[in-house]
MIVEX-450726 format. One record per residue (C-alpha): residue number from 0; x, y, z. Coordinates in steps of 0.02 Angstrom, whole numbers. Each point is the difference from the previous one (the first is absolute). Example, Ala and Ser with C-alpha at 12.3 -4.5 7.8 and 13.67 -1.06 7.14 Angstrom:
! residues 2
0:615:-225:390
1:69:172:-33
***
This chain:
! residues 248
0:17:7:-1
1:9:183:-27
2:76:114:129
3:-85:147:19
4:130:168:3
5:-17:152:23
6:-60:118:-87
7:126:146:-4
8:120:-165:-50
9:-108:-68:-142
10:-21:177:-66
11:162:38:12
12:41:-192:-107
13:-135:59:-130
14:73:174:-32
15:-123:106:34
16:110:107:124
17:127:-28:150
18:-68:-47:141
19:43:144:121
20:-138:64:-143
21:-132:-132:18
22:-9:30:203
23:-39:173:-41
24:-128:-31:-160
25:-54:-175:143
26:-16:167:145
27:-94:95:-138
28:-117:-123:-58
29:38:13:-157
30:25:-199:-16
31:-115:-146:-38
32:12:-178:13
33:-116:-91:-105
34:-96:184:-20
35:-4:20:202
36:76:128:57
37:146:-29:127
38:52:105:119
39:100:-94:135
40:169:-10:27
41:77:-161:-10
42:-155:-65:-107
43:58:-184:-98
44:-83:-59:-142
45:62:-159:-125
46:93:24:-158
47:-180:-50:-92
48:-96:132:54
49:-12:171:-91
50:80:162:31
51:-62:162:-48
52:26:206:34
53:-103:139:6
54:60:150:-131
55:71:123:132
56:132:-127:14
57:76:-14:-162
58:-49:201:-25
59:106:-13:177
60:130:-99:-86
61:28:77:-177
62:32:158:102
63:159:-56:86
64:214:63:-95
65:107:-110:-49
66:163:108:-18
67:160:-46:-74
68:144:101:80
69:200:4:-75
70:60:-17:195
71:168:67:7
72:139:-57:136
73:3:29:153
74:-215:-12:22
75:-83:-155:68
76:-138:-99:-59
77:-139:6:141
78:26:47:186
79:115:132:22
80:135:-86:113
81:197:51:86
82:-44:162:-35
83:-49:-3:-191
84:-114:64:-88
85:-120:-106:-105
86:-48:-25:-181
87:-188:76:16
88:69:168:58
89:64:36:-169
90:-180:-22:-47
91:-59:191:-10
92:-73:100:-155
93:158:82:-22
94:74:-173:-35
95:-107:-40:-123
96:84:-56:-164
97:-42:158:-115
98:-61:-130:-165
99:-111:-110:107
100:-153:-32:-123
101:-106:-80:134
102:-162:116:45
103:14:2:173
104:14:151:125
105:110:-28:150
106:-84:-3:153
107:88:2:185
108:-134:-149:26
109:75:-98:-106
110:140:-32:117
111:-99:-84:106
112:18:-173:4
113:128:26:-157
114:119:-166:53
115:179:-30:-112
116:-80:-194:-100
117:194:-53:8
118:160:59:94
119:130:87:-68
120:181:10:104
121:30:161:42
122:180:-3:-102
123:-90:-70:-151
124:-107:120:-110
125:-143:-5:-143
126:-167:-74:-5
127:-87:-5:142
128:-200:-27:25
129:-116:89:139
130:-208:-34:-21
131:-134:-3:112
132:-89:-139:-98
133:28:-169:102
134:-19:-109:-180
135:131:74:-68
136:150:3:169
137:-68:-170:-26
138:25:-53:-190
139:188:84:46
140:50:-70:190
141:-131:-168:39
142:101:-166:11
143:-94:-65:-185
144:74:170:-105
145:66:-47:-156
146:60:183:-59
147:177:5:-37
148:102:174:22
149:142:35:-80
150:158:118:58
151:183:49:-55
152:115:-42:99
153:164:63:-7
154:144:-73:49
155:207:-58:50
156:50:-176:0
157:130:2:165
158:95:-130:-90
159:151:-36:-130
160:-79:13:-184
161:-180:-19:-44
162:-171:-66:105
163:-2:-190:-83
164:-111:-83:-110
165:-61:-116:134
166:-29:140:133
167:-117:115:-127
168:-84:-178:-25
169:-9:-7:200
170:-92:180:2
171:-92:-56:-118
172:-52:-172:89
173:68:-92:149
174:29:91:157
175:-63:-13:158
176:-67:131:116
177:-51:-13:187
178:-13:-213:8
179:-100:12:-192
180:60:8:-183
181:-75:144:-95
182:-106:18:-155
183:94:-4:-153
184:52:186:-52
185:45:73:-179
186:155:86:34
187:107:44:-150
188:140:134:-46
189:-85:171:-58
190:220:46:-21
191:143:-13:84
192:-54:50:176
193:-169:-1:-5
194:-109:-137:16
195:-198:-6:-37
196:-102:-116:140
197:-189:-84:-17
198:-61:-59:155
199:-146:-112:51
200:28:54:194
201:66:109:82
202:96:-35:174
203:60:101:85
204:172:93:-44
205:11:-165:-154
206:48:86:-137
207:145:86:111
208:34:-191:81
209:-23:-97:-144
210:151:100:-110
211:84:-26:198
212:-3:-170:-43
213:106:10:-137
214:125:123:49
215:-94:151:-78
216:-6:159:76
217:-159:111:-25
218:28:184:-30
219:-163:65:-70
220:-165:-101:-9
221:-175:70:-103
222:-143:-56:-21
223:-103:37:-156
224:-131:-120:-36
225:-141:-97:113
226:-74:-110:-101
227:-77:90:-164
228:30:165:58
229:157:94:-8
230:80:167:81
231:58:70:-171
232:14:194:4
233:-41:14:174
234:114:120:84
235:91:-58:158
236:-87:61:174
237:-188:45:-146
238:-139:-112:-7
239:-163:-46:-102
240:-164:-86:34
241:-21:-162:-73
242:-95:29:-166
243:-188:-76:-34
244:71:-101:-136
245:155:-65:77
246:8:-154:116
247:160:-87:74
***
């Protein structure tokens, strides 16, 4: 027999919203199960039951913004830490990219619950996504994410000669980290001192640690793409909205 699940968990599994949004909608009476309004938090449903949401929920969700920022060095992705400024502090009207084609007008309420969907180290630069939309956060950092990320990495070989092909193969597949094998990556030379890394996972300081394992020192690291969304010409320290026609 199929076990009942928490309604908020089931809504998240179905891609309707994040669990936190689901709890908000349930509390507001915006969720129906088999046509009946369910407003009690913690309610459980069977996978076979039909879940629908009121129009107000979809309208509120459509107002949630997702922002792309070209993070400079020295900013942290998430909460302020050790006196360092979080990247969200750069999201203000004067830092919006002048060439942003999105029709949205910036308003400080858009900063409410605007959270990073993935991290970028303090000493790394490039594409960082901040979103109010739980569905996008889940798509980018959920356990089942299939969205790849591309980085340009300037390196210096710390041993005599140049990096052997066998070590380049190891970077592509064969290294272990934290007691587990890493998923296959795509790593190739862009020019004599720069590699392109395409990863499907994002362990803490993963690229720096991978490079370290084969005798490469990372001089600079820049994320240039997340899924189908590219950093493009977005200037350092500036931001733009994710367009209605863009998807990761």
